[in-house]
C-alpha positions as a Markdown table, in Angstrom:
| # | Residue | x | y | z |
|---|---|---|---|---|
| 1 | Met | 214.7 | 262.1 | 283.4 |
| 2 | Asn | 216.5 | 258.8 | 284.4 |
| 3 | Lys | 218.4 | 260.7 | 287.2 |
| 4 | Ile | 215.1 | 261.9 | 288.7 |
| 5 | Met | 213.6 | 258.4 | 288.5 |
| 6 | Lys | 216.7 | 257.0 | 290.3 |
| 7 | Ile | 216.2 | 259.6 | 293.1 |
| 8 | Val | 212.5 | 258.7 | 293.8 |
| 9 | Ala | 212.8 | 254.9 | 293.5 |
| 10 | Leu | 212.9 | 252.7 | 296.6 |
| 11 | Gly | 216.2 | 251.0 | 297.1 |
| 12 | Asp | 219.4 | 251.3 | 294.9 |
| 13 | Ser | 219.3 | 252.0 | 291.2 |
| 14 | Ile | 222.2 | 251.8 | 288.8 |
| 15 | Ile | 222.5 | 254.0 | 285.7 |
| 16 | Lys | 225.3 | 253.2 | 283.3 |
| 17 | Gly | 226.5 | 255.2 | 280.3 |
| 18 | Val | 225.2 | 258.5 | 281.4 |
| 19 | Leu | 226.0 | 261.5 | 279.1 |
| 20 | Phe | 227.3 | 264.3 | 281.3 |
| 21 | Asn | 226.5 | 267.6 | 279.6 |
| 22 | Gln | 225.0 | 270.9 | 280.6 |
| 23 | Glu | 221.5 | 269.6 | 280.5 |
| 24 | Ala | 222.2 | 266.5 | 282.6 |
| 25 | Asn | 224.4 | 268.5 | 285.0 |
| 26 | Gly | 221.5 | 270.9 | 285.6 |
| 27 | Cys | 219.3 | 268.0 | 286.5 |
| 28 | Gly | 221.9 | 266.3 | 288.7 |
| 29 | His | 222.6 | 269.5 | 290.6 |
| 30 | Tyr | 219.0 | 269.6 | 291.7 |
| 31 | Ser | 218.6 | 265.9 | 292.4 |
| 32 | Leu | 221.8 | 265.6 | 294.4 |
| 33 | Ser | 220.7 | 268.6 | 296.5 |
| 34 | Asp | 217.2 | 267.5 | 297.5 |
| 35 | His | 217.8 | 263.8 | 298.5 |
| 36 | Asn | 214.2 | 263.2 | 297.5 |
| 37 | Ile | 212.9 | 265.5 | 300.3 |
| 38 | Ile | 211.1 | 268.3 | 298.4 |
| 39 | Asp | 209.7 | 270.0 | 301.5 |
| 40 | Tyr | 213.1 | 269.9 | 303.3 |
| 41 | Ile | 214.9 | 271.8 | 300.6 |
| 42 | Ala | 212.0 | 274.2 | 300.3 |
| 43 | Asp | 212.3 | 275.0 | 304.0 |
| 44 | His | 216.0 | 275.7 | 303.7 |
| 45 | Leu | 215.9 | 277.9 | 300.6 |
| 46 | His | 214.5 | 280.9 | 302.5 |
| 47 | Gly | 212.7 | 282.1 | 299.3 |
| 48 | Glu | 215.8 | 281.8 | 297.0 |
| 49 | Ala | 215.3 | 280.3 | 293.6 |
| 50 | Ile | 217.0 | 277.1 | 292.4 |
| 51 | Asn | 219.2 | 278.0 | 289.5 |
| 52 | Leu | 218.9 | 275.3 | 286.8 |
| 53 | Gly | 221.3 | 277.0 | 284.4 |
| 54 | Asn | 220.3 | 276.2 | 280.8 |
| 55 | Ser | 218.5 | 272.9 | 281.5 |
| 56 | Gly | 215.0 | 273.3 | 280.0 |
| 57 | Thr | 214.1 | 269.7 | 280.3 |
| 58 | Thr | 214.9 | 269.8 | 284.0 |
| 59 | Leu | 212.8 | 272.9 | 284.5 |
| 60 | Arg | 209.8 | 271.2 | 283.1 |
| 61 | Ile | 210.2 | 267.8 | 284.8 |
| 62 | Ile | 211.3 | 269.1 | 288.2 |
| 63 | Thr | 208.5 | 271.8 | 288.3 |
| 64 | Ala | 205.9 | 269.0 | 288.2 |
| 65 | Ala | 207.8 | 266.8 | 290.6 |
| 66 | Ser | 208.1 | 269.7 | 293.1 |
| 67 | Ala | 204.4 | 270.1 | 293.1 |
| 68 | Leu | 204.2 | 266.9 | 295.0 |
| 69 | Gly | 205.5 | 268.7 | 298.1 |
| 70 | Lys | 203.5 | 271.2 | 300.2 |
| 71 | Asn | 206.0 | 274.0 | 300.3 |
| 72 | Glu | 206.7 | 276.7 | 297.7 |
| 73 | Ile | 209.8 | 276.3 | 295.5 |
| 74 | Thr | 211.0 | 278.7 | 292.7 |
| 75 | Phe | 213.1 | 277.7 | 289.7 |
| 76 | Asp | 215.1 | 280.0 | 287.5 |
| 77 | Gly | 218.0 | 279.8 | 285.1 |
| 78 | Asp | 220.0 | 281.7 | 282.5 |
| 79 | Ala | 218.7 | 284.0 | 279.8 |
| 80 | Ser | 218.1 | 281.1 | 277.4 |
| 81 | Leu | 216.1 | 279.1 | 280.0 |
| 82 | Arg | 213.9 | 282.1 | 280.5 |
| 83 | Thr | 212.7 | 281.8 | 276.9 |
| 84 | Arg | 211.3 | 278.3 | 277.5 |
| 85 | Ile | 207.6 | 278.6 | 277.6 |
| 86 | Met | 206.0 | 276.9 | 280.7 |
| 87 | Ala | 202.4 | 278.2 | 280.5 |
| 88 | Gly | 200.9 | 275.0 | 279.2 |
| 89 | Glu | 202.4 | 272.8 | 281.9 |
| 90 | Leu | 201.5 | 275.3 | 284.7 |
| 91 | Ser | 197.9 | 275.4 | 283.5 |
| 92 | Ser | 197.7 | 271.6 | 283.8 |
| 93 | Leu | 199.4 | 271.6 | 287.2 |
| 94 | Ser | 196.9 | 274.2 | 288.4 |
| 95 | Cys | 194.0 | 272.0 | 287.4 |
| 96 | Leu | 195.5 | 269.1 | 289.3 |
| 97 | Gly | 195.8 | 270.9 | 292.6 |
| 98 | Ala | 199.1 | 272.8 | 292.5 |
| 99 | Glu | 199.5 | 276.6 | 292.9 |
| 100 | Cys | 201.7 | 278.0 | 290.2 |
| 101 | Thr | 203.0 | 281.5 | 289.3 |
| 102 | Ser | 205.4 | 282.6 | 286.6 |
| 103 | Ser | 206.7 | 285.6 | 284.6 |
| 104 | Asn | 204.0 | 285.6 | 281.9 |
| 105 | Gly | 204.4 | 281.9 | 281.4 |
| 106 | Phe | 208.2 | 281.8 | 281.6 |
| 107 | Ala | 210.8 | 281.3 | 284.3 |
| 108 | Pro | 211.2 | 282.2 | 287.1 |
| 109 | Val | 208.5 | 279.7 | 288.0 |
| 110 | Thr | 207.1 | 279.1 | 291.5 |
| 111 | Val | 205.1 | 276.0 | 292.4 |
| 112 | Lys | 203.4 | 274.9 | 295.6 |
| 113 | Gly | 201.7 | 271.6 | 296.1 |
| 114 | Pro | 200.3 | 269.3 | 296.9 |
| 115 | Leu | 199.6 | 267.9 | 293.5 |
| 116 | Leu | 196.4 | 265.9 | 294.1 |
| 117 | Gly | 195.6 | 264.4 | 290.8 |
| 118 | Gly | 192.3 | 264.7 | 288.9 |
| 119 | Thr | 191.5 | 265.7 | 285.3 |
| 120 | Ala | 193.4 | 268.1 | 283.1 |
| 121 | Lys | 193.9 | 269.1 | 279.5 |
| 122 | Val | 197.5 | 269.0 | 278.4 |
| 123 | Asp | 199.1 | 271.3 | 275.8 |
| 124 | Gly | 200.8 | 269.0 | 273.2 |
| 125 | Thr | 203.1 | 271.6 | 271.8 |
| 126 | Thr | 206.1 | 269.9 | 273.5 |
| 127 | Gly | 206.1 | 266.3 | 274.8 |
| 128 | Gln | 208.0 | 267.5 | 277.9 |
| 129 | Tyr | 204.8 | 268.8 | 279.4 |
| 130 | Leu | 203.2 | 265.4 | 279.2 |
| 131 | Thr | 206.4 | 263.6 | 280.3 |
| 132 | Ala | 206.6 | 265.8 | 283.4 |
| 133 | Leu | 203.0 | 265.2 | 284.4 |
| 134 | Leu | 203.1 | 261.4 | 283.8 |
| 135 | Met | 206.3 | 261.1 | 286.0 |
| 136 | Ser | 204.7 | 263.0 | 288.9 |
| 137 | Leu | 201.0 | 261.9 | 288.7 |
| 138 | Val | 201.9 | 258.3 | 289.4 |
| 139 | Leu | 202.8 | 259.6 | 292.9 |
| 140 | Ala | 199.7 | 261.8 | 293.4 |
| 141 | Glu | 197.1 | 261.1 | 296.0 |
| 142 | Lys | 194.3 | 260.6 | 293.4 |
| 143 | Asp | 194.0 | 258.9 | 290.1 |
| 144 | Ser | 194.3 | 261.2 | 287.1 |
| 145 | Thr | 193.0 | 261.6 | 283.6 |
| 146 | Leu | 194.9 | 263.6 | 280.9 |
| 147 | Thr | 193.7 | 264.4 | 277.5 |
| 148 | Leu | 195.3 | 266.2 | 274.5 |
| 149 | Asp | 194.1 | 267.5 | 271.2 |
| 150 | Phe | 197.5 | 266.8 | 269.6 |
| 151 | Leu | 200.9 | 265.7 | 270.6 |
| 152 | Asn | 204.3 | 266.7 | 269.2 |
| 153 | Glu | 207.4 | 264.7 | 270.0 |
| 154 | Ala | 205.4 | 261.5 | 270.5 |
| 155 | Asp | 208.5 | 259.3 | 270.2 |
| 156 | Tyr | 209.9 | 261.0 | 273.4 |
| 157 | Val | 206.7 | 260.3 | 275.2 |
| 158 | Lys | 207.0 | 256.7 | 274.3 |
| 159 | Ile | 210.5 | 256.7 | 275.9 |
| 160 | Thr | 208.9 | 258.1 | 279.1 |
| 161 | Leu | 206.3 | 255.4 | 279.1 |
| 162 | Asp | 209.0 | 252.8 | 278.6 |
| 163 | Trp | 210.9 | 254.1 | 281.6 |
| 164 | Leu | 207.8 | 254.2 | 283.8 |
| 165 | Ser | 207.1 | 250.6 | 282.9 |
| 166 | Leu | 210.7 | 249.7 | 283.8 |
| 167 | Cys | 210.1 | 251.3 | 287.2 |
| 168 | Gly | 207.0 | 249.2 | 287.8 |
| 169 | Leu | 204.5 | 252.0 | 287.2 |
| 170 | Lys | 201.1 | 251.5 | 285.5 |
| 171 | Val | 199.8 | 254.0 | 283.0 |
| 172 | Asn | 196.9 | 253.3 | 280.6 |
| 173 | Tyr | 196.8 | 255.2 | 277.4 |
| 174 | Ser | 195.2 | 255.3 | 274.0 |
| 175 | Glu | 197.1 | 254.2 | 270.8 |
| 176 | Asp | 197.2 | 257.8 | 269.6 |
| 177 | Leu | 198.7 | 259.0 | 272.9 |
| 178 | Leu | 196.0 | 261.6 | 273.4 |
| 179 | His | 194.2 | 260.0 | 276.4 |
| 180 | Phe | 195.9 | 258.8 | 279.6 |
| 181 | Glu | 194.6 | 257.2 | 282.8 |
| 182 | Ile | 197.2 | 257.3 | 285.6 |
| 183 | Pro | 196.5 | 255.5 | 288.9 |
| 184 | Gly | 197.9 | 257.4 | 291.9 |
| 185 | Asn | 199.7 | 256.4 | 295.0 |
| 186 | Gln | 202.2 | 254.2 | 293.1 |
| 187 | Gln | 205.9 | 253.9 | 293.9 |
| 188 | Tyr | 209.0 | 253.9 | 291.7 |
| 189 | Gln | 210.9 | 250.6 | 291.9 |
| 190 | Pro | 214.7 | 250.5 | 291.7 |
| 191 | Phe | 216.3 | 249.5 | 288.3 |
| 192 | Thr | 219.5 | 248.9 | 286.5 |
| 193 | Arg | 219.9 | 250.2 | 283.0 |
| 194 | Val | 222.6 | 251.2 | 280.5 |
| 195 | Ile | 221.7 | 254.5 | 278.9 |
| 196 | Pro | 222.2 | 254.1 | 275.1 |
| 197 | Ala | 224.0 | 256.8 | 273.2 |
| 198 | Asp | 221.9 | 259.8 | 272.0 |
| 199 | Phe | 221.1 | 259.5 | 268.3 |
| 200 | Ser | 220.8 | 263.3 | 267.9 |
| 201 | Thr | 224.4 | 263.6 | 269.1 |
| 202 | Ala | 225.5 | 260.6 | 267.0 |
| 203 | Ala | 224.4 | 262.5 | 263.9 |
| 204 | Phe | 227.5 | 264.7 | 264.1 |
| 205 | Pro | 230.2 | 262.0 | 264.0 |
| 206 | Leu | 228.0 | 260.2 | 261.5 |
| 207 | Ala | 228.3 | 263.2 | 259.2 |
| 208 | Ala | 232.0 | 263.5 | 259.9 |
| 209 | Gly | 232.5 | 259.8 | 258.9 |
| 210 | Leu | 230.7 | 260.3 | 255.7 |
| 211 | Ile | 233.0 | 263.2 | 254.8 |
| 212 | Ala | 236.3 | 261.9 | 256.2 |
| 213 | Gly | 238.6 | 259.5 | 254.6 |
| 214 | Lys | 239.1 | 257.2 | 257.6 |
| 215 | Asp | 236.6 | 255.0 | 259.5 |
| 216 | Val | 234.6 | 256.7 | 262.2 |
| 217 | Lys | 233.3 | 254.4 | 265.0 |
| 218 | Ile | 230.3 | 255.3 | 267.1 |
| 219 | Ala | 229.7 | 253.1 | 270.2 |
| 220 | Asn | 226.7 | 252.3 | 272.4 |
| 221 | Leu | 223.9 | 253.0 | 269.9 |
| 222 | Asp | 220.9 | 250.8 | 270.5 |
| 223 | Phe | 218.7 | 250.5 | 267.4 |
| 224 | Asp | 216.0 | 248.8 | 269.4 |
| 225 | Asp | 215.7 | 252.0 | 271.5 |
| 226 | Leu | 212.6 | 254.2 | 271.0 |
| 227 | Gln | 214.5 | 257.3 | 270.0 |
| 228 | Gly | 212.9 | 258.7 | 266.9 |
| 229 | Asp | 216.2 | 260.4 | 265.8 |
| 230 | Lys | 217.7 | 257.0 | 264.9 |
| 231 | Lys | 215.9 | 257.4 | 261.6 |
| 232 | Val | 218.8 | 259.6 | 260.5 |
| 233 | Phe | 220.8 | 256.4 | 259.8 |
| 234 | Asp | 218.0 | 255.1 | 257.6 |
| 235 | Tyr | 218.1 | 258.4 | 255.6 |
| 236 | Val | 221.9 | 258.1 | 255.2 |
| 237 | Lys | 221.6 | 254.5 | 254.0 |
| 238 | Ala | 219.0 | 255.6 | 251.5 |
| 239 | Met | 221.5 | 258.1 | 250.2 |
| 240 | Asn | 224.1 | 255.4 | 249.6 |
| 241 | Gly | 226.0 | 256.0 | 252.8 |
| 242 | Asn | 228.6 | 253.4 | 253.7 |
| 243 | Ile | 227.5 | 252.3 | 257.2 |
| 244 | Thr | 228.1 | 249.0 | 259.0 |
| 245 | Ile | 226.0 | 248.4 | 262.1 |
| 246 | Asn | 227.5 | 245.9 | 264.5 |
| 247 | Lys | 226.4 | 244.8 | 267.9 |
| 248 | Asp | 228.8 | 247.2 | 269.8 |
| 249 | Glu | 229.5 | 249.9 | 267.3 |
| 250 | Val | 228.6 | 251.6 | 264.1 |
| 251 | Ile | 231.4 | 252.0 | 261.5 |
| 252 | Val | 231.0 | 254.9 | 259.1 |
| 253 | Lys | 233.1 | 255.3 | 256.0 |
| 254 | Lys | 233.6 | 258.1 | 253.5 |
| 255 | Ser | 230.7 | 258.0 | 251.0 |
| 256 | Asn | 229.6 | 259.5 | 247.8 |
| 257 | Leu | 226.0 | 260.3 | 248.8 |
| 258 | Ile | 223.3 | 260.5 | 246.2 |
């Protein structure tokens, strides 16, 4: 997500502490290829699909972003990616002006803009649908209204909203995150930000430290960050886990959990 925001922002942005994994590399492959010119890359694909590997997050975010262009782009990936349901997002995009086709709601997915904005219902089964729409609709021609009946992964949507605010973008939303008003024709502003460590990933060395006999140190965890998975450290503390949280690192010692 932060890589895509860096690409569309005016001026130079600096991202520090990026985790390079298969998911991030799939996003970076696309972003570094398009140079923020969606229609240019579409013209030079000659109908070939962009292979996103196993990056499901990229598939959902970049599908909505590509709807901002006027040319047709197809995204595909490996066998695992083809199991990631896209039907809910494509339905919302269609209501907002894009033309979308898929393989019964799965990749390969083809999208053609322009994404105009307007009103749409959003499937809250995964917060990634909403994240993808919010990131793109701020650039749409018209203002937009999104409504949901429910929302899973609300903490991740809060992270999206935090990033949009950092980039100078305005989104109005209800406290329950089920109603959004998004002004169109906005512009991402450049930013500098250190990406904190991922709490989901940190759970593995956390468990190792609790079992091992030596101290395990985990760096770059930001407990003020909005990641919901940071609660795992609260759970471990409640189980008598020996954890010391310092400014720059967390020290985990062997513990007799209860």
